[in-house]
NUGU-527760 format. One record per residue: x, y negated, z of N, C-alpha, C in turn; residue in one letter. Coordinates in pm, whole numbers, padded with zeros to 5 digits, always signed. Example, Ala and Ser with C-alpha at 12.3 -4.5 7.8 and 13.67 -1.06 7.14 Angstrom:
// residues 2
+01319+00569+00780+01230+00450+00780+01320+00330+00780A+01285+00225+00708+01367+00106+00714+01290-00003+00787S
// end
This chain:
// residues 428
-02873-01433-06096-02863-01578-06072-02787-01600-05943M-02698-01696-05948-02623-01728-05828-02688-01843-05756T-02678-01839-05626-02734-01946-05543-02625-02002-05455T-02637-02124-05425-02541-02188-05335-02616-02236-05212S-02542-02254-05106-02603-02301-04983-02510-02401-04916T-02569-02492-04847-02490-02591-04773-02486-02560-04625T-02535-02440-04586-02533-02402-04445-02391-02365-04406V-02341-02430-04309-02204-02406-04260-02212-02349-04119V-02142-02237-04097-02139-02177-03964-02051-02261-03872H-02110-02311-03765-02036-02391-03668-01993-02305-03550L-01871-02327-03504-01822-02253-03390-01895-02298-03263R-01944-02202-03189-02016-02232-03067-01919-02283-02960Q-01971-02363-02866-01882-02422-02764-01806-02318-02682P-01868-02200-02658-01801-02101-02574-01720-02001-02654D-01710-02019-02785-01632-01929-02867-01486-01974-02870E-01398-01877-02878-01254-01905-02884-01202-01856-03018I-01156-01948-03100-01104-01914-03232-00956-01878-03216D-00925-01751-03223-00789-01705-03197-00749-01602-03302D-00698-01646-03416-00658-01552-03522-00553-01453-03476P-00462-01496-03388-00357-01406-03341-00417-01286-03269L-00517-01310-03184-00581-01199-03114-00653-01108-03212T-00715-01166-03316-00782-01083-03417-00681-00992-03487D-00563-01045-03517-00458-00964-03581-00413-00853-03487V-00395-00887-03359-00352-00787-03261-00455-00676-03249L-00582-00711-03248-00686-00608-03235-00689-00519-03359R-00674-00580-03476-00673-00499-03599-00554-00404-03599A-00437-00454-03557-00321-00367-03549-00337-00258-03446G-00395-00293-03333-00418-00192-03228-00515-00085-03276A-00615-00124-03356-00711-00027-03408-00642+00074-03500R-00554+00021-03587-00483+00110-03678-00387+00203-03602R-00313+00148-03508-00217+00229-03433-00288+00337-03351L-00402+00299-03291-00476+00396-03211-00530+00509-03298L-00582+00473-03415-00634+00576-03507-00522+00670-03552A-00405+00613-03582-00292+00696-03623-00247+00789-03510Q-00243+00736-03387-00200+00816-03273-00296+00933-03249A-00425+00906-03261-00524+01012-03240-00511+01118-03349V-00490+01076-03473-00473+01171-03583-00348+01257-03562E-00238+01197-03524-00114+01272-03502-00129+01370-03387L-00202+01329-03283-00223+01419-03170-00303+01541-03214E-00405+01520-03295-00486+01632-03345-00403+01724-03435A-00318+01666-03521-00234+01749-03608-00135+01831-03526E-00078+01771-03420+00015+01844-03335-00055+01959-03264A-00181+01937-03223-00257+02043-03158-00281+02158-03254F-00320+02127-03378-00345+02231-03478-00217+02307-03513L-00104+02233-03519+00024+02299-03551+00063+02399-03444A+00030+02367-03319+00061+02459-03210-00031+02578-03203G-00141+02576-03279-00238+02687-03279-00241+02763-03411M-00136+02749-03493-00134+02812-03624-00141+02964-03616R-00095+03021-03505-00096+03168-03495-00235+03225-03476E-00331+03141-03440-00469+03188-03424-00533+03201-03563L-00568+03324-03604-00622+03347-03737-00755+03424-03728K-00835+03409-03830-00956+03488-03847-00918+03623-03908L-01008+03722-03902-00975+03855-03962-00935+03848-04108P-00986+03750-04183-00950+03741-04325-00824+03658-04349D-00756+03616-04242-00629+03545-04256-00641+03395-04254G-00760+03341-04257-00775+03196-04253-00750+03143-04111R-00718+03011-04102-00697+02948-03972-00827+02949-03892D-00813+02983-03764-00931+02984-03677-00974+02842-03639R-00876+02752-03620-00906+02614-03582-00885+02523-03702L-00985+02441-03732-00978+02350-03847-01034+02214-03809V-00996+02113-03887-01053+01979-03868-01202+01983-03900R-01277+01902-03827-01422+01902-03846-01476+01760-03841H-01405+01670-03910-01452+01533-03917-01420+01452-03793G-01501+01349-03771-01483+01258-03659-01614+01240-03584H-01600+01207-03460-01717+01171-03382-01761+01030-03415G-01872+00986-03359-01920+00850-03387-01821+00746-03335P-01813+00636-03406-01724+00527-03366-01772+00466-03235E-01679+00439-03147-01714+00375-03020-01611+00268-02988R-01649+00178-02900-01563+00066-02863-01490+00100-02732M-01358+00086-02734-01276+00104-02615-01233-00034-02568I-01266-00067-02444-01229-00196-02390-01082-00193-02347Q-01003-00285-02405-00860-00292-02376-00825-00431-02324T-00698-00448-02292-00653-00578-02243-00660-00689-02345G-00672-00654-02475-00686-00757-02579-00826-00756-02637I-00920-00697-02565-01058-00696-02610-01100-00559-02662G-01222-00547-02716-01272-00418-02763-01204-00373-02891P-01171-00244-02898-01109-00184-03015-01193-00063-03056V-01233-00059-03182-01316+00050-03232-01229+00170-03268A-01276+00290-03234-01201+00411-03263-01298+00528-03273V-01257+00631-03351-01338+00752-03363-01256+00871-03315S-01319+00959-03244-01252+01077-03191-01246+01186-03298R-01128+01250-03311-01112+01361-03405-01182+01484-03349V-01257+01555-03433-01325+01677-03391-01256+01798-03454K-01240+01902-03376-01178+02026-03422-01275+02140-03396I-01290+02225-03495-01387+02336-03488-01315+02469-03469R-01367+02548-03376-01318+02684-03355-01412+02779-03428D-01365+02840-03539-01451+02924-03621-01453+03070-03578R-01374+03105-03475-01367+03246-03439-01417+03279-03301G-01473+03182-03228-01519+03207-03092-01655+03275-03094A-01664+03391-03028-01792+03462-03021-01884+03402-02917A-01826+03354-02808-01906+03292-02701-01849+03155-02669T-01925+03079-02596-01881+02945-02560-01759+02949-02470D-01747+03055-02385-01633+03066-02294-01503+03090-02371E-01510+03156-02488-01391+03186-02567-01348+03070-02656E-01430+02969-02666-01404+02860-02759-01280+02781-02718R-01191+02756-02810-01074+02670-02789-01116+02527-02816V-01094+02441-02721-01140+02302-02733-01020+02208-02739R-01037+02103-02813-00935+01998-02823-00981+01878-02742F-00897+01837-02648-00927+01719-02567-00810+01622-02580S-00836+01505-02632-00730+01407-02655-00685+01346-02523S-00554+01345-02499-00500+01277-02381-00494+01127-02402S-00487+01085-02528-00487+00941-02559-00626+00883-02547I-00725+00958-02595-00862+00908-02599-00955+01012-02536L-00964+01016-02404-01055+01112-02340-01198+01096-02391P-01273+01205-02381-01404+01211-02446-01498+01100-02400K-01498+01072-02269-01594+00976-02218-01531+00841-02185W-01409+00815-02229-01340+00690-02194-01409+00571-02259A-01426+00466-02183-01482+00342-02234-01389+00223-02209R-01288+00241-02123-01191+00136-02092-01053+00198-02076R-00950+00118-02095-00816+00165-02066-00798+00173-01915T-00702+00257-01872-00680+00273-01728-00633+00143-01664R-00560+00061-01738-00514-00066-01681-00632-00156-01645S-00739-00153-01726-00858-00232-01692-00930-00172-01573L-00934-00039-01565-00997+00025-01450-00928-00017-01321D-00797-00042-01327-00725-00089-01208-00743-00239-01187A-00753-00314-01297-00762-00459-01286-00894-00506-01227L-01004-00447-01272-01135-00500-01234-01161-00492-01084L-01137-00379-01016-01156-00379-00871-01061-00474-00799P-00939-00493-00852-00846-00587-00788-00904-00728-00790V-00959-00768-00905-01020-00900-00914-01138-00912-00818L-01215-00805-00807-01329-00807-00715-01281-00823-00571Y-01179-00745-00535-01129-00752-00398-01066-00886-00366L-01021-00957-00469-00955-01085-00447-01050-01202-00462R-01180-01175-00462-01274-01284-00446-01370-01311-00558G-01356-01247-00675-01449-01270-00786-01571-01181-00765I-01688-01239-00763-01809-01160-00742-01842-01081-00866S-01922-00976-00848-01956-00888-00960-02028-00963-01071T-02108-01063-01035-02183-01136-01136-02098-01230-01219G-01974-01259-01175-01889-01356-01245-01785-01291-01335D-01782-01158-01342-01674-01093-01416-01677-01126-01565F-01793-01116-01629-01798-01139-01773-01754-01280-01809Q-01794-01377-01728-01753-01515-01753-01604-01534-01728E-01552-01469-01621-01411-01487-01585-01318-01423-01687A-01360-01315-01753-01272-01240-01843-01299-01267-01990L-01389-01359-02020-01426-01379-02160-01307-01428-02242V-01219-01511-02182-01105-01561-02257-01006-01451-02288A-01000-01349-02203-00905-01240-02221-00959-01131-02311L-01085-01094-02291-01141-00978-02359-01241-01011-02468L-01285-01136-02476-01380-01172-02580-01522-01176-02527G-01605-01260-02592-01743-01279-02548-01824-01151-02560R-01790-01066-02658-01871-00946-02682-01821-00826-02602E-01731-00847-02509-01669-00736-02436-01774-00653-02362A-01782-00522-02392-01878-00437-02321-01818-00380-02194P-01898-00302-02123-01854-00225-02006-01801-00311-01892N-01856-00433-01879-01814-00519-01769-01934-00566-01689L-02037-00487-01682-02156-00524-01608-02130-00513-01458S-02210-00582-01375-02193-00569-01230-02201-00426-01181P-02284-00344-01245-02295-00205-01200-02166-00128-01225S-02096-00161-01335-01968-00096-01363-01866-00134-01256V-01861-00262-01220-01766-00306-01118-01798-00240-00985I-01925-00231-00951-01963-00167-00825-01923-00020-00824A-01937+00047-00940-01899+00188-00946-01749+00207-00929R-01671+00119-00993-01526+00128-00980-01482+00103-00836L-01546+00007-00770-01513-00019-00631-01551+00100-00544T-01660+00167-00578-01700+00287-00503-01594+00397-00517A-01530+00403-00634-01423+00501-00652-01306+00470-00560E-01278+00342-00541-01171+00304-00447-01210+00341-00305W-01338+00325-00274-01385+00363-00140-01365+00512-00118Q-01395+00593-00219-01375+00738-00206-01227+00771-00190A-01141+00700-00262-00996+00720-00248-00950+00686-00107E-01004+00577-00053-00970+00536+00083-01015+00641+00185Y-01136+00692+00169-01186+00792+00263-01105+00921+00255E-01062+00960+00135-00976+01078+00122-00843+01055+00192H-00787+00935+00177-00661+00901+00245-00677+00906+00396W-00791+00864+00446-00814+00864+00590-00822+01005+00647Q-00851+01104+00563-00866+01241+00611-00743+01328+00583R-00638+01272+00524-00525+01355+00481-00451+01417+00601R-00388+01530+00576-00316+01604+00679-00179+01540+00702D-00141+01519+00829-00014+01457+00864+00087+01555+00922L+00051+01683+00926+00136+01780+00996+00258+01821+00916S+00265+01789+00788+00377+01834+00705+00503+01752+00727A+00494+01639+00796+00609+01553+00815+00634+01531+00964R+00755+01490+00993+00793+01457+01131+00818+01307+01136R+00736+01236+01209+00745+01091+01215+00837+01050+01330Y+00941+00976+01297+01046+00943+01393+01019+00811+01463V+00987+00708+01385+00965+00574+01439+00823+00528+01402Y+00767+00443+01485+00634+00388+01456+00636+00238+01482V+00579+00163+01388+00560+00019+01403+00410-00006+01414W+00370-00085+01513+00228-00110+01537+00204-00260+01549A+00092-00304+01496+00057-00446+01508-00091-00463+01480D-00147-00570+01534-00284-00608+01504-00281-00731+01415G-00348-00723+01300-00341-00828+01200-00479-00891+01184V-00487-01020+01210-00613-01093+01192-00617-01153+01052Y-00727-01128+00982-00744-01177+00846-00854-01281+00840L-00839-01378+00751-00942-01480+00735-01048-01431+00637Q-01118-01329+00681-01225-01273+00599-01355-01283+00676A-01466-01254+00607-01596-01266+00670-01624-01142+00753R-01568-01138+00874-01588-01025+00963-01716-01046+01043M-01733-00967+01147-01851-00980+01231-01835-01100+01323E-01938-01128+01405-01936-01244+01493-01826-01234+01598D-01806-01113+01656-01702-01099+01756-01566-01084+01689H-01461-01113+01766-01325-01112+01710-01284-00971+01672A-01236-00956+01548-01189-00827+01501-01054-00843+01436E-00980-00736+01430-00852-00739+01362-00823-00602+01304C-00728-00597+01211-00682-00471+01155-00573-00414+01245M-00596-00295+01298-00494-00226+01375-00416-00138+01278L-00285-00159+01271-00204-00099+01166-00092-00015+01226V-00072+00104+01171+00039+00191+01208+00120+00222+01082L+00248+00189+01086+00342+00228+00981+00450+00312+01047I+00478+00429+00991+00573+00520+01053+00687+00550+00959L+00807+00565+01019+00924+00611+00946+00930+00762+00958G+00936+00831+00845+00918+00975+00847+01037+01049+00791S+01039+01177+00822+01135+01271+00765+01061+01402+00749S+01084+01476+00638+01018+01606+00624+01071+01703+00727P+00993+01804+00756+01035+01903+00856+01153+01986+00806R+01168+01996+00675+01279+02074+00618+01351+01990+00515T+01461+02042+00464+01541+01977+00360+01606+01850+00415A+01651+01763+00324+01724+01645+00367+01627+01536+00411T+01668+01451+00505+01578+01344+00551+01558+01240+00442P+01442+01179+00441+01410+01079+00341+01418+00938+00396E+01389+00919+00523+01388+00785+00579+01283+00698+00517G+01169+00754+00484+01063+00682+00413+00964+00622+00512R+00921+00499+00485+00817+00436+00565+00683+00454+00493K+00579+00478+00569+00449+00493+00507+00339+00445+00600E+00235+00392+00538+00115+00353+00612+00044+00480+00654L+00027+00498+00784-00034+00621+00836-00179+00598+00875V-00210+00484+00930-00348+00460+00970-00375+00314+00996G-00497+00272+00969-00542+00140+01012-00694+00143+01023F-00744+00058+01107-00888+00047+01125-00920-00089+01183Q-01046-00130+01171-01090-00254+01232-01119-00227+01379V-01055-00303+01467-01075-00284+01610-01130-00409+01675G-01178-00396+01797-01224-00510+01875-01101-00572+01940V-01059-00686+01888-00935-00750+01927-00822-00648+01916R-00736-00641+02018-00628-00543+02017-00634-00462+02145E-00754-00417+02178-00777-00350+02305-00714-00212+02307S-00687-00165+02429-00630-00032+02446-00725+00075+02392A-00855+00054+02408-00952+00152+02360-00949+00163+02208Q-00939+00049+02139-00933+00053+01993-00807+00125+01945S-00695+00097+02009-00571+00165+01973-00579+00314+02008W-00641+00345+02119-00655+00484+02159-00734+00563+02053R-00841+00502+02000-00922+00569+01898-00839+00594+01772E-00758+00496+01732-00675+00514+01613-00569+00621+01635L-00503+00621+01751-00400+00721+01780-00461+00861+01793L-00579+00869+01850-00645+00999+01859-00675+01055+01720L-00714+00966+01629-00746+01009+01494-00622+01062+01422E-00509+00990+01431-00389+01038+01362-00333+01163+01431V-00354+01174+01561-00309+01295+01632-00393+01415+01590K-00522+01394+01570-00610+01502+01528-00572+01551+01388R-00520+01463+01305-00483+01499+01168-00341+01554+01157R-00273+01573+01269-00145+01643+01261-00027+01576+01324G-00041+01452+01372+00072+01384+01436+00080+01430+01581L+00121+01555+01599+00121+01616+01732+00247+01584+01811A+00362+01573+01743+00489+01546+01810+00506+01395+01824V+00541+01351+01945+00552+01208+01972+00666+01146+01891A+00645+01030+01829+00756+00956+01767+00861+00921+01872P+00984+00901+01830+01092+00874+01924+01080+00735+01986E+01039+00636+01909+01029+00500+01959+00920+00426+01884I+00850+00337+01955+00744+00256+01896+00784+00109+01906A+00758+00033+01801+00794-00108+01794+00666-00189+01779V+00652-00293+01863+00532-00376+01853+00539-00496+01944G+00436-00577+01938+00423-00697+02020+00384-00657+02162D+00434-00731+02260+00407-00698+02399+00262-00715+02441G+00184-00795+02365+00045-00821+02405-00050-00712+02363A-00003-00615+02290-00091-00512+02237-00144-00419+02346L-00271-00379+02333-00321-00269+02414-00264-00137+02367G-00185-00143+02260-00122-00024+02204-00035+00049+02306F+00035-00025+02392+00131+00038+02482+00061+00128+02583W-00052+00085+02634-00127+00169+02726-00177+00295+02656K-00222+00280+02533-00274+00394+02457-00162+00491+02421A-00045+00440+02382+00063+00530+02342+00121+00602+02463V+00121+00539+02580+00169+00607+02701+00076+00723+02739D-00050+00707+02709-00147+00812+02740-00136+00930+02644E-00122+00900+02514-00126+01006+02413+00012+01057+02373L+00114+00971+02380+00251+01011+02346+00345+00960+02456Y+00340+01021+02572+00416+00968+02687+00567+00971+02666P+00619+01049+02576+00763+01057+02555+00819+00950+02463G+00734+00867+02406+00779+00766+02310+00837+00644+02382T+00957+00602+02341+01019+00483+02398+00950+00357+02348H+00961+00250+02425+00901+00121+02389+01010+00027+02340H+00985-00039+02228+01073-00146+02180+00987-00267+02145Q+01005-00375+02219+00929-00496+02192+00989-00570+02073R+00903-00623+01991+00945-00695+01871+01011-00827+01909C+01133-00849+01860+01205-00971+01893+01146-01094+01824W+01083-01078+01712+01020-01194+01646+00904-01245+01731V+00820-01153+01779+00709-01193+01865+00760-01250+01997H+00861-01185+02056+00913-01231+02184+00975-01369+02172K+01048-01394+02065+01107-01526+02044+00998-01632+02035T+00892-01604+01961+00780-01699+01949+00714-01723+02084A+00698-01617+02164+00635-01630+02295+00718-01717+02389N+00850-01696+02387+00938-01776+02474+00937-01921+02431V+00949-01947+02302+00955-02085+02254+00824-02160+02278L+00714-02088+02282+00585-02154+02309+00575-02210+02450N+00666-02168+02538+00661-02210+02678+00758-02324+02710K+00824-02377+02607+00922-02484+02630+00896-02597+02532V+00946-02718+02561+00928-02831+02469+01000-02809+02337P+00954-02877+02233+01014-02864+02102+01159-02911+02100K+01193-03000+02190+01328-03055+02189+01436-02951+02217S+01402-02842+02284+01502-02740+02316+01480-02611+02239V+01378-02607+02156+01345-02482+02088+01455-02436+01992Q+01519-02530+01923+01622-02490+01826+01741-02424+01896A+01792-02485+02001+01906-02428+02072+01867-02299+02144S+01745-02293+02197+01700-02172+02266+01684-02057+02167M+01636-02086+02047+01621-01982+01947+01757-01923+01909K+01859-02010+01899+01993-01962+01868+02047-01874+01980A+02018-01908+02105+02064-01827+02219+01992-01693+02222D+01865-01690+02187+01793-01563+02181+01850-01474+02071L+01891-01536+01962+01951-01459+01854+02083-01396+01898R+02156-01463+01986+02281-01409+02039+02255-01283+02122E+02137-01275+02185+02105-01159+02269+02081-01037+02182I+01982-01046+02092+01949-00925+02015+02051-00895+01905H+02143-00989+01880+02249-00962+01784+02378-00915+01849G+02377-00896+01980+02497-00852+02051+02535-00711+02008A+02665-00680+02002+02707-00548+01954+02682-00434+02052P+02667-00465+02180+02645-00362+02281+02537-00407+02378T+02481-00310+02452+02381-00344+02553+02443-00430+02663R+02566-00398+02701+02632-00477+02806+02646-00622+02763A+02685-00645+02637+02697-00781+02588+02561-00850+02583A+02457-00775+02550+02321-00832+02549+02277-00869+02690A+02309-00784+02787+02275-00816+02926+02346-00943+02972D+02473-00957+02933+02547-01078+02967+02482-01200+02903V+02441-01187+02777+02377-01299+02706+02244-01336+02771A+02171-01236+02823+02045-01267+02893+02077-01344+03021I+02183-01301+03092+02222-01373+03213+02260-01517+03184G+02331-01540+03076+02368-01676+03036+02244-01757+03003V+02149-01693+02933+02024-01761+02897+01948-01806+03023F+01937-01717+03121+01865-01750+03244+01937-01860+03320V+02069-01853+03326+02145-01956+03396+02131-02091+03328E+02123-02089+03195+02117-02213+03118+01979-02278+03123K+01872-02195+03118+01738-02251+03105+01647-02223+03224Y+01685-02129+03313+01594-02083+03416+01546-02191+03511G+01634-02282+03550+01596-02384+03648+01491-02479+03593A+01507-02521+03469+01417-02621+03413+01299-02559+03338K+01322-02442+03278+01216-02379+03199+01195-02236+03250Y+01144-02228+03373+01131-02098+03441+01036-02005+03366A+00928-02058+03309+00832-01972+03240+00894-01907+03117K+00975-01981+03045+01040-01924+02929+01139-01815+02967G+01217-01838+03073+01313-01737+03118+01242-01613+03170A+01132-01632+03242+01058-01518+03295+00995-01436+03182E+00946-01504+03078+00887-01435+02964+00990-01342+02899C+01116-01383+02900+01221-01300+02841+01259-01185+02933L+01287-01214+03058+01345-01113+03148+01247-01005+03190T+01117-01033+03189+01021-00934+03236+01015-00812+03144K+01059-00826+03019+01058-00714+02924+01201-00676+02883D+01296-00698+02973+01437-00676+02939+01461-00535+02883R+01415-00432+02953+01442-00294+02910+01379-00264+02775D+01254-00308+02755+01186-00280+02629+01247-00358+02513A+01307-00472+02541+01371-00550+02436+01504-00491+02390L+01567-00413+02477+01699-00358+02447+01697-00208+02422L+01580-00150+02404+01571-00005+02385+01640+00040+02256A+01650-00047+02156+01707-00005+02029+01854+00034+02040F+01923-00007+02147+02064+00028+02164+02085+00178+02184Y+01980+00250+02219+01991+00395+02238+01964+00473+02110D+01964+00404+01996+01941+00467+01867+02052+00428+01770F+02066+00498+01659+02178+00471+01567+02185+00325+01525P+02306+00272+01520+02326+00131+01484+02273+00100+01345A+02276+00200+01255+02225+00179+01120+02076+00146+01120E+02004+00184+01226+01859+00165+01232+01818+00040+01310H+01915-00033+01365+01880-00145+01450+01799-00252+01376W+01838-00280+01252+01765-00383+01176+01617-00347+01161D+01587-00218+01156+01448-00173+01140+01374-00175+01274H+01446-00152+01383+01381-00130+01512+01366-00257+01596L+01439-00362+01563+01432-00482+01647+01302-00559+01629R+01235-00542+01517+01113-00619+01490+01007-00530+01425T+00886-00581+01422+00777-00514+01350+00764-00570+01209S+00877-00612+01150+00878-00671+01017+00818-00582+00909N+00829-00447+00917+00764-00366+00813+00616-00396+00798P+00550-00436+00906+00408-00472+00897+00393-00619+00858I+00471-00706+00922+00456-00848+00897+00483-00884+00751E+00586-00826+00692+00621-00860+00553+00513-00814+00457S+00456-00696+00482+00352-00645+00394+00226-00728+00405V+00188-00765+00527+00061-00834+00545+00071-00983+00516F+00190-01032+00489+00199-01168+00437+00125-01178+00305A+00139-01074+00221+00066-01070+00094-00084-01056+00118T-00122-00972+00212-00263-00951+00239-00327-01080+00291V-00256-01148+00382-00310-01275+00435-00325-01377+00323R-00230-01381+00233-00238-01475+00120-00363-01448+00037H-00393-01322+00013-00509-01288-00069-00639-01321+00002R-00645-01297+00134-00769-01326+00205-00791-01476+00220T-00683-01553+00229-00698-01699+00232-00752-01748+00099V-00702-01689-00012-00748-01731-00143-00896-01702-00165R-00949-01599-00097-01091-01567-00114-01180-01659-00033T-01121-01744+00054-01196-01841+00134-01307-01776+00214K-01275-01665+00278-01370-01603+00370-01483-01529+00304G-01468-01491+00177-01581-01429+00107-01588-01278+00125S-01492-01219+00194-01487-01075+00204-01574-01023+00318L-01644-00915+00290-01716-00843+00394-01617-00751+00465S-01652-00695+00582-01559-00603+00650-01517-00485+00564P-01613-00425+00492-01577-00308+00411-01485-00347+00296S-01510-00463+00234-01423-00508+00125-01285-00544+00177T-01278-00603+00297-01149-00636+00355-01067-00510+00379A-01132-00404+00424-01059-00278+00445-01004-00224+00313R-01087-00232+00207-01040-00186+00077-00924-00271+00026L-00931-00403+00048-00822-00489+00006-00694-00451+00077M-00701-00432+00209-00582-00394+00285-00526-00263+00232V-00613-00167+00211-00568-00035+00165-00497-00044+00030F-00560-00108-00068-00503-00109-00202-00377-00196-00209K-00377-00311-00143-00260-00396-00147-00141-00332-00076L-00167-00271+00040-00058-00209+00115-00005-00086+00043V-00095-00005-00013-00048+00113-00086+00036+00074-00207M-00002-00037-00272+00079-00084-00385+00213-00136-00337A+00212-00210-00224+00338-00265-00173+00430-00158-00119A+00374-00047-00071+00456+00058-00009+00557+00119-00107S+00531+00108-00236+00622+00163-00335+00755+00089-00337K+00757-00034-00284+00880-00113-00283+00937-00130-00144T+00882-00061-00045+00935-00075+00091+01079-00029+00099W+01156-00100+00180+01296-00062+00200+01304+00065+00284R+01384+00159+00240+01401+00283+00314+01490+00259+00435R+01481+00349+00531+01565+00339+00650+01712+00355+00611L+01794+00264+00660+01938+00280+00641+01989+00392+00730K+02097+00455+00689+02153+00562+00770+02062+00683+00779G+02013+00731+00663+01920+00844+00662+01982+00970+00723E+02116+00979+00714+02183+01098+00769+02177+01104+00920N+02137+00994+00985+02127+00993+01131+01993+01046+01180Q+01894+01053+01091+01760+01095+01135+01758+01235+01193L+01824+01336+01131+01823+01468+01193+01882+01470+01334P+01982+01384+01358+02042+01377+01491+01942+01320+01593K+01867+01219+01550+01765+01162+01640+01661+01268+01672V+01618+01343+01570+01518+01446+01590+01571+01559+01678L+01701+01585+01670+01760+01694+01749+01789+01653+01892A+01762+01527+01927+01784+01483+02064+01926+01440+02095G+02005+01411+01992+02143+01364+02014+02138+01229+02086V+02228+01211+02182+02233+01087+02260+02317+00984+02187T+02264+00862+02183+02338+00750+02124+02361+00644+02232F+02481+00588+02233+02515+00481+02327+02565+00362+02247H+02495+00251+02256+02527+00131+02179+02536+00161+02030D+02445+00247+01984+02436+00277+01843+02529+00384+01792G+02614+00437+01879+02712+00537+01838+02680+00670+01904T+02694+00778+01829+02667+00911+01882+02764+00945+01995E+02709+00996+02105+02790+01041+02217+02831+01184+02189V+02958+01204+02157+03006+01337+02116+03052+01424+02233T+03086+01360+02345+03127+01439+02461+03090+01367+02589Q+03066+01444+02690+03028+01387+02818+03152+01330+02887R+03138+01222+02962+03254+01171+03035+03301+01272+03139P+03434+01285+03149+03491+01382+03244+03470+01334+03387S+03449+01429+03477+03431+01398+03620+03548+01454+03697T+03600+01377+03791+03714+01418+03870+03667+01498+03990R+03731+01613+04012+03694+01700+04125+03722+01629+04256A+03632+01652+04352+03649+01589+04483+03767+01652+04555A
// end
């Protein structure tokens, strides 16, 4: 007997009716199953020479494992793992095992999701909000997104960060160093804290120079004190940065300079022109800032040190009488502002400012502002680490890489050009 019913299934308010996603998941399920089968067949084909004493194949198909759900970017996809049996192994140690590279034995999520979830956490989504935030992307029934899973993934990032903090630095020769203290709008402690950051331009000890920039160290310090910088420099020195970098670039207000003079006394000082320009302009009225900024640009853009000295003299003559504080702010650091002239001209764009740090942390500042102060100190450190490490893959390399060996060898440069011979002296 047939029965009819008038019960109609109504779509729940939080359900999303998306036939396209259903089709995509069904197609992904079929493609994944085919890929796993082909991988198993390729493995068996490569083991055909393994035979039993009676001539039969030692490795054979042995069905499938239980079906499990793999969380993907389009939601959960069901799949079964292919099982292969070794019929000739006498002991467990001799057993030939098949491990799928497409579908690892204990995988529950795609690697892209493993990377996505901690990023969302670091950017302000709390662990309790993940399932609600991702329901439109992964579906209401999406498994493996519990708060404990997110906490475990973040712990893995913490372990990666701690391993990075302990890595050996002795295999490379660091030529230039950029230093800065970066204040983030995160939920730090009551007293003022900032991220102390070191980015170094490196070259390997052997082979051709790379001119690569890399994040070498950072830590939360008390303001930008000399003691905080000293602790960071001591740590990188202990891990292998024994030879002093040739020149350090940074803001004049840093306690970094006192610390670097103590630990790396041979390192030259180069004050950042972006910071210096801002400091000078802060001491004069807005009405003259535009013209003064253009005059400052004429100084650090001069082709030679002599021309830069002349431009500084013109600046002082033009503004010194009326804006003495601005002129004094410039002239008191004259030597440190012009130190880049003693290095290859190809490197001047890199050495005049601490832009390698400023450009990277513009992204970090944007992310911490978006979190509206929700980050703890430990989470802020993880955010800095992951965002900077991701950004470092696109950092601009040092121009004029062929000049790095000359800098390391102690070759003298005058106004950016290599000094090939000493000036002749006339006998008395």
